[in-house]
N, C-alpha and C positions, 0 to 999 in steps of 0.2 A: 518402538511402535512406528517409527518413520521409515520410509522406503530408502534403501541405500543400494540402489542398483549399481552404483559405481564400484561397490565393494563386493556385493554378492547378489546375483540375479536370482532372487528368491521371492516367491509370493508371500512367504511368511514374513519376510522383511517388509513387504508392502501392505500386508493385511493389517488394517488398523481400525480401531474405533477412535472416535475423535478425541483421544487424549494426546494427539500429536501436536507439537508446536515449537515455535522459536521463542527464546527469551531475549527480548531486545534490551540488552544490558546497557547501563549508563556509559561504560567505558567506550563501547563502539560509537555511541551517539556523540560523546564528547570529542572523540578523535575526528569525526566528520565535521562537527561544528567548528572546530578550531581552524580548519582550512576552507570552510565555506560551503559545505554541502555534500551530497552523496558522491559526487565525482572525485572525492579525496581518496576513496578506497573501493576497490572491487571485491574486497574480502567479504565472505558471507558473515552475517551477523552471528555473534557468539550464541550458543545454545546451552542452557543449563538445565532445562526441565521440559518434559512433555506437558502439554496444556490442553484442557478441554473445558467447555462451559456447558452445563445442563440447565435447562429451564423447564420446570414442571408446572403444568397448568391442568389440573384434573388428571386425566389419563394421557394428555398430550405432552410429549416431551420434545423439546428442541435441543439438539446437540450442535454446538458450534466448535469445529475442530481445526487445529492448525495442522497442516500437512508439511512435514519436514522432508526435505529431499536434497541430496547432493549428487550430481552426476549429469550425464547427457540428457537432453530433453526427450530424445527418442526412446530412452530406456525407462522413462518414468511410468510407473503404474501404481495404483492404490486401490485396495479392496477392503471393505468393511462389512461385517454382518450386521443386519438390522432386522427388527420385527416389522413385518408388513412392507408396504411400498411407501417410502417416505416422500415428502415434498422436499425438493432440493433447490438450493439457491446459494449464491456466493455470499460470503461475509468478507470482513476486511481485517488485515493484520493490525490496523490501528486500534481495534477493540482490545486486542491482547497487549500490545505494546504500551497502552495507557492504563489498562485495568490491572495488569499485574503489579506495577509499582504502587498503585493506589491501595491495594489490598495486602501488600507485603508486610509481615510483622516488623515492628520497629523496636529497637532495643536502646533504651535510654538509661544512661548512668549519671546520676546526680552525685557530684563530688563535693563533699563538705570538708574544708581544710581548716584546722585550728592552729594558728601560729605558723603556717607554712608559706614559703615564698611561692608566687604563682609560677607554675612550671611552663616550659615551652610547649606548644601544641604540635604534636607529631602526627595526629590523625584528624579525620573529619569531625565536625561538631554535630555536626548534625546526623451347610450353606443354604441359601435362599434362592429358589429357582426363579428365573425370569419367565413371565407369562407373555408369550408372543401375541401379537394382534390377531384378530379373527381372520384377517385376509392374508396372514403370513403363511405361505406354503399352500399347496393344493391338497385337496381331500382325496380320500380313496386309496388306491393301491400305491405302489412305489415305482414310479416311472423311471426308466433307466436314463432318459435323456435330460439335458439341461434346458429349462425354459427361460427364454429371454422375455421377461415380463414388460420391460419398458426400455426404450432407447431415447436419449435426449442429449442436448448440448446445453451446458451451463457454463457461461463465461468461456474460459480457455479449455474446458474439459469436454471430452466425449464420454458419455456415461451409459452403461448398461446395468440394469437391475435384473439379476438372474436368480433362479431357484432350482434346486434339485433335491430329491429325497435320497439320492445315491451319492455318497462321498466320492466314490471312484469316478463316477461320471462327471461330477463337478471338477475334480482334480484334473481329469483329462481335458475338459473344456478350458480350464485355465492354462494348461500347457499349450493347447492348440492356439490359444489367443495371446501367446507370448508372456503369460504370467508363469514363469518357470518355478516349479516346486522344488523345495529341498526334500531330503529323504523323509522328514517328519511331516511334510506338508499335508498329506492326506489325513494323517491321524489328528492333526491339530484342527483341521476343518470339520472333521466328522461330528464333534459334539454340537456344533452350531447347525449343521444339516439336520441332525436328529431332533433339534429343538424347533425345526420348521422355519428357521430364519432365512430371509433372503440375503443376497449379497450385492452391495453397490460396488461396481468395478468401473474405474475411470482411468483415462489416459489423457495426455495433452493432445490437442489438435495439432496437425502437421505443421501449421504455421505459427505455433506458440513456442515460447521459450520458457526456461526454468523460472525466470523472473516473473512470469505470468501466474505462477502457482499462488493461489489464495486459499484462505480458510473456507471450508465448506459448511453450510448450514443445512441440517437435516431435521425434518419434523416428522415424527411418527407417533404411533399409539403403543403404549406399554404401561405396565403397572409401576415399574420402578426403573430408574436409570441404571445401566450396567456397563462396565468396561470389559470387553473380551480380551483381557490381558494375556490369556494363555497363548494366543496367536503370536505374541511378541517374543516368546521365550528364545527362539532360535537366533534372532537378530539383535536382541537387547544387549546393552552394555551392563557390566556389573554395577549394582547400586544406581540404576537409572531413576532419576527424579521424576515424579509425577505430581502435577498440580491440577486439582479438579475444583471448579466452582460449581455450586448448585444454587439456583434461584428457585425458591418455592415458598410454601405457606409458613414454614418454621425452620428451625435449625436442622441442617441435614446431618445424617448419621450413616456410617458404614454398617451394614447389617451382618455381613459375614466376614469382615475383617475386624480385628481388635482396634479399639480406640486407645491410643498411647499418649500418656502425658510424660513429657521429658523432664529430666532433672536439671533445673535451671542453674544449679550450682556449677554444673559442668560447662556452662556457656562462657565464652571469653568476653566478658563485659567491657574489657579495657580497650577494645579495638574501634570503638565508635559505631555509628548506626549501620553503615554498609558492611564493615567488618563483622559486626555482630550478627548480621543476617547470614553471612557465609559460615560463621561458627555454628549458627542454629541449624543450617542444612546438614552440616557434618554431625551435629548432635542427634538430629532426627535419624540419620543413617545408622548411627551406632545403636540408638534406641530400638529401631525396627529390627536390626539384626539380633539384638538381645531378646526381643519379644517373639522371635520365631519367624520374622521376615514377612508377615502379612498383617499390616496394621496401617492406620492413618493417624496423623496428628492434626488437630484443628488449628489452623493459622489464624482464622478470623471467623466470627459468627455474629451477625447483627442485622437489624433492619435499618438501613442507613441510606436515605434518599440522596444525600449529598455526594455519594460516590459518582453518580451520573454527572454531576457538575464538574467533577475533576477530569472528565474525559474531554477530548477535543470537541469543540462546538462545530457542528456541521454547517450552521448558517455562516459562521465566520470563515470557514474553509471555502464555502461557495463564493463568498465575497472576494476572498483572495484569488480564486481562479478567475472570476470576472475581471478583477483588476489586471491580471496578467494578460487576459484576452484583449483588454482595452489599451494596454500599454503601447505607445507609438513605435518603440524599437523592439522588434521581435527577438533580436539577439539578447538584449538586456532583459526582456521578459523571460526568456529561457533560463538565463543565469539566476534570476530571482526565484524562478520556479524550483530550480535544483537546490537552492539554499533552504528551502522549506523542509525541515526535518520531521514534520508531522506525518507526511505521507510515507508509506513503506518504501524504504530505500532500495530494496531489491527490485521492486516494481518500477521505481523511478529509473534505475539503471537500465532495465529492460526496455522501457518506453523510449528513452533517449537513444539507446543503441539501435532500436528498430527505426525510429524516425530520422535520426542523423547518424548513420554509421560512420565511424571515424576511419580515416585512412590508416593503413598499417603503420605501426610505430608511433601513432599519436596517442598521448596519454589521456586519461579521463579528465585531467585538469582542463582540457580544452572546453569542456562543457561549463566550466566555471569562469571562463574568460570571454567576454563579449567580443573583444577585438579578434581573438583567435577564431571564434565562430564565424565572424564576418569574412575572415581570410579563407576559411575552409569551405564555406557554403554561400550560395547566392541568396539574395533577399527573398526570392520566391521559395527556395528550399527552407529557409528559416521560418518563413510565415506558415508554410504547409506543416512543418514539424510542430510549431507551436499549436496549431489547431488540432492536430491529431493527438498530441500528448494531453492537452486540456480535455478533449472529448473522452479519451480513455480514462483519465483520472476521475472524471465525473461518473461515468457509467460502470467502471470496474472497481473503483475504490470508494468514492464518496457515497454513491447511492447504496451499495451494499452495507457500508458502515452505518449509515443512517437507519437502514432497515433493521439491522441487528440491534440497535439501541432499544427496540421495542421490548427486549427482555427485561428492561427496567420498569415497564409499565405496571401500574398497580402496586407499586412500593413493595416488591418482594423481599423476603428474608434472604440474605446472602451468606453463604457459608463457603469458606475456602479451606481445603484440606491438602495436606502434603504427605508424601511418602517416598521411599526409594525401594526399588525391587531389583533383584538379580534374577537371571534366567531361571535358576533352580527354584526360585520362590514363586514363579508365575504359574502356579498350578490351580488357582482358584480365581474366577472372575469376580471382582468386587461389585457388590450391589448396594445401592443407596436408597434411603428413604428419609422421612422427616419426623421430628419429635418436638412437639410444642411445649413439653414439660421441662426442657433443658434450658439452663441459663446460657447467655452468649459468651463470646470470647473477644475481648477488646484487642485492637491492633497493637497497642503499645505494651511492651513488657518493661517494667521499671525496676531499677535497683539503685541503692545508695552506697557510696564508698566514703567512709569517714576516716580522715587522717589526722592524727594528733601529733603535731611537731613540737609541742611544749615539753615532751619527754625525750630522752635519748636512750636508745634509738627510738625513732617515731613508731607509734602504734597505729594500726589501721584495721578496719573491719568492713566486710561486705554484707549488706542486708538486702534481701529480695523484697520487691514491692508489688504494686498492683499489676495484674495481668499474668503473673507467674503462678497464681494459686497458692502462694506461700508468703503473703504480705506480712512484713515484720519479722521474718525469720532470718537470723544472722547465720550465714552459711560458711563464712570464712573470716579468720582473724589471724593477724600476724604482726611482726615487728620489722623494722628496717624499711627499705624501699618498697613501694607498692609494686605488685607484679604487673607485667604486661602480657602474660599468658596464664592459662589455667595451671595452677600449681600441681606438681605430680601427685601430691597427696589427695587432691580432689579427683584426679582422673582415675583413681582406684575405685571410686564410687560407681554404682550402676548408672547408666545413662537414662534409665527408666525410673520415673517417679511412681507411675501406676499404669496398669492396663485394665481395660474395662470392656464389657459388651454394652453397646448402646442399642436400645430397641426403639420401636415406633411410638412408645409412650413410657412414662415412668422415668425414674432416675437410673444412673449407671449401675450396672452389676459388676462389682469389683472382681477382678481375677487375681491380680497381684498388687500389693501396696508396699512401697519401700519408704522407710524413714531414715533420715540422715542427721547426724549430729553436727555441731560446728567443728569445722576442720581448723586446727591451729598450725600455722606454718612459721618457720623462722627458728632461730637458735633458742632451745629451751632455757639455757642459762641466761640469755638476754631477757627472755620473757620473765623469768623468775626475778632477775635483777630489777626489771622495770616494775614488777608488782611490788617488790620490796621497797623500791624507791618511792613508791606512793606513800609509804608509812615511815620511812627512815627519818625525814626531817621533823615531822610533827612528834614522832616518838622521842627523838633526841631533845627537842625543845621541852616536851613534857617532863622528861627525866631531869633535865637541868633545872627546870622550875621546881620540881619536887625536892631535889637536893638543896636548892637554895632556900626553900621554905622550911625544910627540916633544920638547916643550920640556923635560920632565923629563930625558930622555936626554941632550939637548945640554948642559944645565946640569951634569949629572953628569960629562960628559966634560971640560968646561972646568975643573971643580974638580979 
C-alpha cells in the first residue's frame, strides 16, 4: 500500500487507502536510546505492518493513515480513492507509535514447577458494496476530462482532489502529472471510477524532505469504512501485514472477509511476550492462507478509556518544548531535544538537517554533542535553529497529534484486527461495520505450563487459558525437557481453530470448526514407564503387605 518510487515508479504503488504505515518497533527505539537520541542512526525505522485507523460517528468516517515511503523526495506521490470531498488535515506518527504497542496482543505463560530447580532466564519476562457520499462524482453524462475539484496545501503536501467518470481519462491525467501507471494501472483504477469515487492525489512541496512526510487525516461521509486493497496488488509484498483499528459504537466486524480464529496450540508460548507476538503474526499468516487468503483475526476488542492515558501526554510535551526554549544554552537545548524519543525520529532528523546542515563527512553524532555543535555553528545559528525546530515540532507534530486524539472522545468501542495478504489475494476490498451483540476480545492470551520434576523423566503439560477461547484445555503433554519451540507433532495441526461470518447483528455464523486433541510428545516407552512408575511402589508395598498378612494368618492357624 505504500509508495515505493525508489523501486518502481508506479501509481499503483502509490495509490493507497489509509492502511499504510510504519511499525515503530522496540528494537529501533532501544538502539537510539542507548546512544542518546535520534542522531545515533539515520536508518529508517523498521516496518512490519501497514496501519490505518477508522473512526465512525454516524455516517462520518475519519481515516488516519500512515504513508510509507522510501526514495527521493521529488519522486514521492500518493493517491487514494475516497467518497465525496474529504476534509484533510495532518496527523502525527506519535499516535501510531504509541497506540500500536498499547493494543498489541500479549502472550503470558505461567510456569508452575513442582520439585524443579529454578532455570536460567533466556528470554524476556515480560461482497458488501460501499455507498459513496451524495457529492461524490458528478451527475449526468460521462465527461471525458478529469475535474480538479479542489487544490490545497496541508503541511508539507500539495494536494489535488480529482474526479472523472472515464478511467482512461483519469489514467492519462495521472501520467501527465507524473503518476506513472503500470500495465494494470488503468484496470485497477476503473472500479473506483465506476463507483463515483474521487481521488486524493498529493505530492511533497518542493522545499520539503522525505522526513516531513506525516500521517494524513481524512474525514468524509460513507456508510461503512472500506480499504481499497485491490489497488495494492501490483506493488505489495507476499503476506503483507495489515493492522486496522476501528473506533465506533460497538465491536467492529469485517463484512465480506471471513473472521478467523487461530489455533493457539500452534503458538510458541515459550518465547516470552515479544517473541510470542512474533509467533502470533506467523500463526495468523498461516491461518489466513489456510482460510483462503481473505480474512481478519481480532487482536483486541473492548471499550477501554484507559488506552488514551497510555499515549504521550500533549501537555507534558508542550512543557518540554517550553523548557527547551527557555534553556540558556542553545546547544545544550538542541542536544536535549534530540534525546526525546517521543517525537517521530524521522521528523527530528529532517528538522535538524534543515536547520543545521552538517558539513560533509560529519556524523549525526554531532547533533548529540553540545561542544561539537558549538564548534561547527555560531551562537546565532544555534539560536535560530532552536527556534525553527521548536516551532516546527509544535505546528507539524504536536498540534496535529493533539487534534487526532479527538477520536477517543465519547469513550468509543475500539477494535483492532490483523491480517496478511499476498498480491493474488487482493481481489476484494474489505468492508467493515459494527455488531453490538458480540463479546469482546481481551488483550492478554494466557497459558500455563506445569512441570513435575518429582518423577524421572520430568512430566510437563501446556494448558490454554483466558483470552484464547479454550480456557482449561490441555493441548500439549510430554516428558523430558520442556520444549522451546512448537513440537513438530503440533505443527501438523491446522492453524485455524474456526472461521465465521460476522454480521451487523447476531452471533457468528460458523463456516468451519476444528477440534484438536491433546498432543503427546516424547518417548512413548518413557511415558509408559512414567505411568507405570506411578503405581509400581504402592503396588509392591501392597503385595508385600498381603504376603506378610497371609503368612501371619497361616502361622496363627497352625499354632
